[in-house]
N, C-alpha and C positions, 0 to 999 in steps of 0.2 A: 504494499500499499504507500503511497506518498503520504508524504509529512503534511499536516494542517499548513495554511497559508502564513508567513509570520508579518505581521504590525509592528511598529513601533509604535510606544506610548504616545506620541506625538501626534501618529494617524488613528489610533483607535478611540472612538467617539469617548473621551472620558473625561474631568477636570483635575488637577493638580493643585490641591490648594496649598498654600505655604503658613506656617503658625504668624501671628501677630508679631511685629518684632519694634513696636513703637514705642512712645514715651510710657505707655499705659503698660506695658509687660508687667507682668505680678513682679516686686520686691520680695527677696527670703521673707520676712518681716510680716507678708499678707498672707501668707500661706499657712492652713489649720488643718487639724487632727479631721475636722466635720466641715460640713460645709454645701453649701448649693451646688457648685461645679466642680468636677473632678479635675484634675490640671494634670495629665501624662508628664512625666518625663522618661526616659530611655531604659530605665531599671523596669518599668514597667511594659515594657514590649520584650518576650521573653519566648522560646521556643513555639513560635509562630501563634501566639497568643496573648491576650494581657491579663499579667502578673500583678494583682491588685490588692497583695496582703501589707503592703508598705505605699500609701499613697496619699495625695495632700490635696487641699480643695484651695478655692476662691471663693467668697462670698457675689452674693447677685448683681451688686453694685459695681463688681471690677469686672465680674463676667460680664456687663451691659456695655463697660467701655473698652473691649477687646473688639476687631474689626472683622479679624480674620481666624481658621483652625477651630470652630466649632464643630464637632460629629453631628452629622444624621445616622441614622439607623443604615446600615448596610455599607457602609463605609469601610475602607480599610485604608491602617495607618503604617506606615514604610518608616522608620528610622532612617535619618543622613548626615548625620554627624554622630561621630565616635566609636560606636556599632554600627555598622552598615548591613542595611539588607533585613534588618528584624522588621516582621510586620504582625499587624494583630486584626481581625474582623469584628465590625461592630454588630453583633448579631442580635436577636432580641432578647436570649439570657442574659446578658452583660445590667448588672443592677441599677447601673447610674442613666439618669435621663439626660444630664446635661456634663460634657466633655468637650475639655481643650486640647489640645496638643501643644506643645512647648516650641522652640524654636530651633531642635535639631531632629524634627522631621514632619513629614507631609500627609498631607490625606489625598485620598483617592477615591475620587467620587464618579461611578460609573454609569452610564448613560443606557439609553433603549434599545442598542444591537450588544451590548455584552453584560454577562450575567455576573451581578455582582459576587456570588460565589464561586464561579469558575475563574473570575479575573485573580481571587485570594487564591486560588487552587495553583496558577500560573505562576503568581509570585512567590510561593512558597516552595516550587521546584529548585532544585540544583542550579538550572540552566539560566532562569533569573537571579539568582546570587551570584553565580559566579558573575555575571554580566555587571552587577551592581558593583562587586570587588574590584572590577579591573576598572571602570571608572572612576570607582574612588580616588582620592587626592589627597596629601597631607599626611605627613608620619606622624606627629605627635597628637594632630585630631585631624583623623579621615572624615573625609566631607564629601557628599554625593549632589552637586548644586542639582539644581531640577531641570537646567538644561540638556546637563549629562543622562538625567533619569531618563529624560523624554525619549532619547535615543535606542534605550534598551526597546530588544523585540520579544514578543511572545507569540505563541502560534494560536490564530483562532479560527475556529472553525465557525460554522452557521452556529445561531443562535441556538436552535433545537438542540444541536449536537451538545453545545456548552453548558444546557440543561442538565443535560443525559451523564455529561462526566462529573456535574454539580452533587446530582442524585446518588450515583454511584459512590464514592468518593466521602459524601457526606455522610454517610451510613457508618463509614469509621470515625469519623468526628465527632457522631452523637454518641458513639460509643465512648471514645476516648473523653467527653465531655461529662459524660453520667459518673465515670469512672472518679474524675476529678471532684465533682461533688461529690460521691461516697466517700473518698480519703477524706475532703476537707470535714465532714459530719464527724467523722469517727475521730479525727486528731483532737476535733473542739469537742469531743464527748469525753477524750483523755485528760484534756487541757480543765475542764470542767469540775471534771471527778478531782483532780488534785486540789484547787481551789476551794471545793466545796469539804473536802477533809483536813487540808494541811494551812487552808487560809480561813477558812470559817470556821474549823475545827467543829466540823459538823461531823465525824466519823464515826462507824458504827460502834456504840457503846460508851459515844461522848455523855450520857446523860449522867452515866457513875464515874466519870473522871473529872478528880477536882484539876485547877488551876492554879498555879504558882510561880512567879515571877514571868505571867505572860504567855507559858507553856503548859499542857499537860504534864500531869506526874509522870515519872518516868520515860519521859523526854529530854534531852541533852542537847546541848549547844556544843559543836566540835568546830574545828578547824579543818577544812577542804583538804589540805595537807595530809592531817590524819586519819581521814576516809576515803583517802585515794589516791591512788599513783599519777602524776601529771607528767604529762611526755611532751615534749617540742618534736620538729622536724627539721626537713633539708632536702637542699636541693643539689640534686648531681652537676657537676659543670655541664652548662649546654654547648660548649665548645668540644665537645669529647663524646661521638658517635657512639663509642661502645658502651655508654652508660644509657643509652638510649632507644638505638636503632634494635628492633626486633624482641624488646623488654616486655615482660610479662607480669611484672610486679604491678599491682592496684595503688597509685598514689595520687592522690587528693591533693587538692588545691581549694583554695576558698569559692573560687567559682561553680567549683563541680556542687559545693554547699548553698549558694547563692542563688542558682537555677533550677536547685532541683525541686521544690516548690511542695516537700513534705519530708518526714525523717528518714525513712528507708533510702540509704544509696545502692543504686544497682551497678554502676561502673563507676569508673575513672575516664578524663578525658585522654591522660595522657599514662604510657607504663612506663618503667625504668626498669633497666636490667638488675643482675643481681651484681653485680660489678659497681654496678650505679650507686644502688644501695650500701654495700660495702665504703666506697670511697664518699658517703656525703654522713652528714648526721641526723639523717631521714632513721628511724628505725621500725620494726617490721611489731606492727600491733595485733592482739588477738580479737579474735571477730568478735562484733557489734561493739569494740569499743566506741565510748561516747565521744566524738571529735567534734570541737569546738571552735569555730573561726575566732582569733583572738588579733587579726591587725587588718586595719582599715575597715573593712567589712564585718563589724564584731559582735560575737553570739547569735551567731547561726550555728544548728546542729544537725549531726549525721550520724547514722550506725551502718556500717556495709556487715554484711553478713561471715565475710569470710577476710583472712588476715589483711591487712593493707598497711599503706604508709602515708605518709604526708609531707608536704611542705612547709617550711619555716612560720607559715601564718597561721598556726593550730596550733592550740593545747589539748590535748588528747587526755580522757579521762579515765581509768583502769579503776572500778571501784575494789576498794579491800573488804568490805562488807557483804555478806553472801544474801544473792536477792534483794541487792537494794539500788539495779541500776536504774531501773525506769523512775523511782523515786530520786536520785540524784539529778537524772536528766530532764525532769520536770521543773524541779525546785530551779535548777540553773535559768533553764528558759524563761521562767516566771521570774527572772530577778536580771532581764537582759540590762536593762536601764542602768543597774546598779553596777553589772559590769562594765557599760562603756563608761560610767563615769570614774570607773579607776583606772582608766586607760592613760597614755600620756605619748605626746610624742610632738615636734613641729612638723614634718613633712605627709606624715601620718599616724593616726591612733593605735596605739598597740599596749595592751593589757598583759603583764611581764606574769611569767609562772609564778616568781617569787609572791607576788602581791597576792595572785590568784588565791596561791597556796593557804595565804593569811586569811581571807573572807572566812566568815562562820558560817556553820550551815546547821540548823537544827535537827535531830536525829529521833524518831518516834519510836514508841516500841516494837520489837523485831516483830511480832505479831501484824501489826499493821502495815509495815515495810512490806512482809510479803504478800498479802492481801492485796496489797496495791500494784504488787510487781505481776499476781498473779493476773489481775483484772485488766492493765493496760498494755502487759505484752500481750495478752490476746486481742487486743486491737491493734497493735502495732505490726503483726503477723498478719490480719487481714489487711493492713495496708499496703505492704510490701506484697503481697501474693497480687493488689489491685493494681498498684506500682509495673509488675511484672508484667500482668496482662495489659496494662496502658503500651508499654515498651514494645512487645509482639505486634499491637494494632497499629503503632506506629511504623513499625518497619514495614509490614504488610502494605498500608497504603502509599510508605514513600516506593514499594517496587513498583506498586500500579499507577501510580502518579504518572512518572515519565512514559511511560507503554500507553496508558490515553491520553497524552500531552503529543505525542509521536503518532497516533493512530496505528501502532501495533497490533490492536485487538479490537475484534468487532463492539461497539458500544450502542 
């Protein structure tokens, strides 16, 4: 079969809308954690979707002062500065009616002869992303100007065929989105259980327990260094190929966690060799060690089901107390702001192992810690199973995508 005809974005019937860059562009002090209009930054566009766990808003007055860059349903967002070519689709299940882009992204709005879902799929292809990368300029801060974005080509079959392709691949997206929602609900339920038992002290049998000095009886305050081993990481020299080529050791960097979206880690983006491990300060960690980012992006957590190691942007936590992993993990997750405040540095913030070890943690009685471990680890395993399912769905979808785009199978 012949490939579909390719057309540049300039030839396709669509709008490319820039963000507002004028005098009314929001200042840092004008952003709030809640408000009228969600104001996107590039960290909110990851894995070809919106990541809305860390978001900022502007009020209605500021929103009305901006001229450009407001989303409509079925719009597509593309990042054009810093991280180039990340995309997201503003479908009806996104729970915000007012969203604006920042100056490092653009809006793509399709017209009558282009199906917006098909366009989103075309932008998600490696073919499109490679063109974005080739057209980007700048080393410290890569950019993709609109004039260059317009020259990128996409395959453009007739509208009915676009709609059939979108329907086929949307089935995968629907399953992936359903898994994402289930993961969010499960992880929220574990967080709520922690707060109910260990913040509000509404744990099983709490009615019969006395409180002394702000803690229930039999609970103790201990330093983190007394209840867990804390381990740093390292990076093999990047100029020695033998440390990297054909490496099979899982080696995490903070980006693996900040882009992950949930606690279970399925794999690392990069691998190192046994020689690379030996020649660096990285250390092999036991399965399901608590990994915590400690530099720049501080307080992101993850657990990997096999042995792994990390770069120097981590403090990895190995509990000394039996069946205490889930309690320690959720205690630390609940103290993210406190951990961030203990970080220091001029170029980037970092919390040292020494300061982290001196932080205090209350330890409930053994029975309660073990009960929490049982309940929350069951939730964690469900999340990990859903994460693996999602990965397989993405792989199947990504194999099918170029075939459909190149008309190598009937649709």
